[in-house]
N, C-alpha and C positions, 0 to 999 in steps of 0.2 A: 108149656114148651116141651117138646120131646127131647129127652137127653140124648146127646149124640157125642161120642168120643171124639170124632173129628172136629167138632165145633170147639170142644175143650182145648184141643191141641192148638188150634188156630188162635184162640184167645190168649193162650199162654205165650205163644210165639210173638203175638202183637205186643203184649206187655213187656216182654224182654227187649224188643226193639225200641219201644218207647223209652224204657229206662236207660238204654245205651245212648240214645239220641240226647236225652236230658244231661247225661254225664258229660258228653262231648261238649255240649253248649256251656255247661258250667265251667269246664276246664278252660275253654277258650276265653270266657269272660274274665276268669282269674288271671290268665296270662296277659290280657290286654291291660288290666288294672295295674299289674306289676310293672309292665313296660312303661306306662304313663308315669308311675311313681318314680321310676329310676331315671327317667330322662330329665336333665336339668332344663330350666327355663332360660334359654339363651336367645339372643337376637341374631339376625342374619349377618350383621356386621361382625359379631363376635365369632361367628362360625367361620367366616371367610378367612382364608389363609392370608397373612400380611405379605405385601409385595416388597421384596428387598430392593433397596436403592441400588442403582447401577454404580459400580465402583470403577473409576478409570485408573488403570495401572499407571504408576509413576514412570515417566520416560527414563530409559536407560541413558545415563550421561555418556557423551562422546568421550572416548579415551583421549587423555591429554598427555602431551609430552612435557616433562618438567623443564623449566628454564635452565639453560646450561649454567653451571657454577663457574664463575670466572676465577681463575687462579689469583692469589694475592699479588698485588703489584710490587714488583721488585725493581728498583731503579738500577740502572747500569752504574758501575763504579765511575767516579769522575776520572777523567783521563789524567794520570799523574804527570804527563808530559806538558800539560798546559803551563803557561807562565804563572808564577805564584799568585799574583792578584787575580788573574782570570780564573784560576782554580777556586779561589775563595769566593769570587762572585757567584760561581755555580753553587758552591756549598751553602752560602747564605740564602740563595734563592730557594734551595731545597728546604731550608728551615721555614720558608714562607714569606720572606721579606720581598717587597716590591717597591719600585720607585726610588731607589737609593741613589745617592751621589757621594762622591769623594768630598769630604768636608775639610781636609787639610791640604792635600796635594794629590797629584794624579799617579805618581810612581812610588814604589817602595823606597827607593833611594832618597827621594825628596822628603818623604814622611820621616824616615829615620834621621835625616839631617836636621829636621825641624825639632826633634826631641832633644831639647837643650838640658843642661845640667844646672841644678840650683843647689849651692852649698856642697858640691861634691865634684869630682873630676870625671871627665868623659873621654874614653879612648876607643878607637875602632878595634873590633875583634877580627882576627884572621880566620875566615871560615874555610879556607882551602883544606881539603882532605876530610871535611866533616860532611856526613850524610844528612843534610837538612834541606827543606824545600825553599827556604828564603836565601837571600844573597847579602843582606846587610844586618850587622849587629854591632852594639856598642857596650862597653863595660863601664859601669858607674861605681866608683870607689868612694865609700863614705869613711872618712878618717876620724871624725869627732862624734862624741855622744851628743845627741840632740835633746833639747828641752821638750819639744813637741814633735809628734810623728810627722807633721806637715812642714817642718822646717827644712827638710832635705827632700829633693824631688827630681824626677825627670818629667819635664812638662812641655807642652806645645800648644800654641794658639790655633784656633780654627782659621779657615781661609778668609781673608779680609774682603774678598770679592763675593762672598756668600752671606746669606742671612740665616739666623737661627730663630725659630719660632717656639713659643711655649708648647710643650708636649712633643716636640721633635725627638725621635729616638736616635741615640748614638749607640752603635753596636759594632763589634769587631773582635779581633783576637790578636795575640802576640805570643812570642816564645820567650821564656825566661829561664835562666840557669844560675844556680849558686856558684860563684867563681872561687870559692874557697877562702873567704875572708875570716876574720876572727870570730864572727857571730853568724847565725843563719840569716840568709838574705830575706828581706821583707819588702812588701809593696802594698799599696792601698790606692784604689781607683777613685777619682772624684772629678766632677765637672765644676769649674770655678768661674765666677764672673766678677766684675768690679763691685758688686754689691757687698762682697765679703760676708754673705749671709748663707750659711750652710743649708738652711731649710728652703731658702728662696732661690738657690742657684741651679741645682740639678741633683740628680741621684744616680748612683751606680749600684749594681747588684753585688759587688764583691767587697767584703770586709778585709781587714788586715790579714795578709797571707804570709806564712813562713814557708820557705822552700826547703826541700830535703837536699842537702849537699851531694847526696849520692844518686839523685834521680836524673841528672843530665838535663837536657832541654825539655821543658814542659810547655805544652800548648795550653793557653788560658783564654777562654772566651769571656767577653764582658758585654754588658748592655746597660743602658740607663736612659734618662730623658732630661731635656732642658726644662727648667721650671719658669723660664721667662723668655721674652723676646730679646734678641741681640742683633743689632744692625749697625755696623757690620758684624759678622760672626766672630771676627778676630778679637772682639772684646771679651770673649769667653775662651777657656782653654781646658784641655785634658791634663790632669795632674796625676802622676804616679808617685805618691808619697812613699818615701823609703824608710820610714820607721825611726827608731831612737838610736839603735846601737851601731857602732862601726861595722861595716861588712862590705862585701863586693858582690854586685849582681850584674848579670849580662842580659841585655834586652835585644831581641831581634825580630824581624819580620812583622812589625806592627802594621795592622790593617784596620782601618776604621771608616765607617760609612754613616751618613745621616739619612734617616728614613722618615717620611711624613707620618703624622700621628693618625693612623687609620686602624680600624679594628683588626684587619689582617696582619698588620705589622706588630700590633700589641700581642696578638696570638703567637706570632712567630718568635717573640722573645721567650715564650715558654718552651720552645723547641731547642733552644741553645743548650748544649751540654755545659754545665757549670763546673768550675774548678772544685 
């Protein structure tokens, strides 16, 4: 073969081209291998983006107007110009009593006249010039020392045309004043019947009370209940026992009602202001 410089140059160029092509293919193969090694083996489901659940926004509440606050109930004062018993009828109805009836008499005068004296003297009190709501009062003068606190009393029977049932409530009020006797004035409330049995006759809420000679007229509320049936009611009576020692007491404006034994009336007894 005849040596030719041109042929040598062509062969050299061909070899260079072949080496470059081999290098490129080698580089591409390495790149593909690395790519396959770096790509994790994941499924289509894992690749897919999760679909967020639709969230419904909470409805905005409608604006509300608060209920109006009612002012505390204040009762109008009782008309002081009402007749005495009518005034007390309103007062005791505000305590919660219902269904009451007069158990002794219908008027203040009749009731006070019925309050007799036992082992003491009774004289009428002149109320002219005194600022009091009642119209009738009596003075009871005790001159002797008593052996028992129930030996001396102001007392009255209930109406003979009425009946008294077990559990009936007797409630009312009166005014009392120490009239300046030798000892402090005393009184004790009780319901008495022919049984002469304290536990089986009736009960009253007030124990023995001593009055302050300097206090003037004091209004005292009382309440109790009958422990037995009485027909007629006049077989039972209210007793105001006047204690042991000689003294002088004035009693006026006695008001007393009988109320049936209902839960409302028993609740009302808790509303009475006690002495």
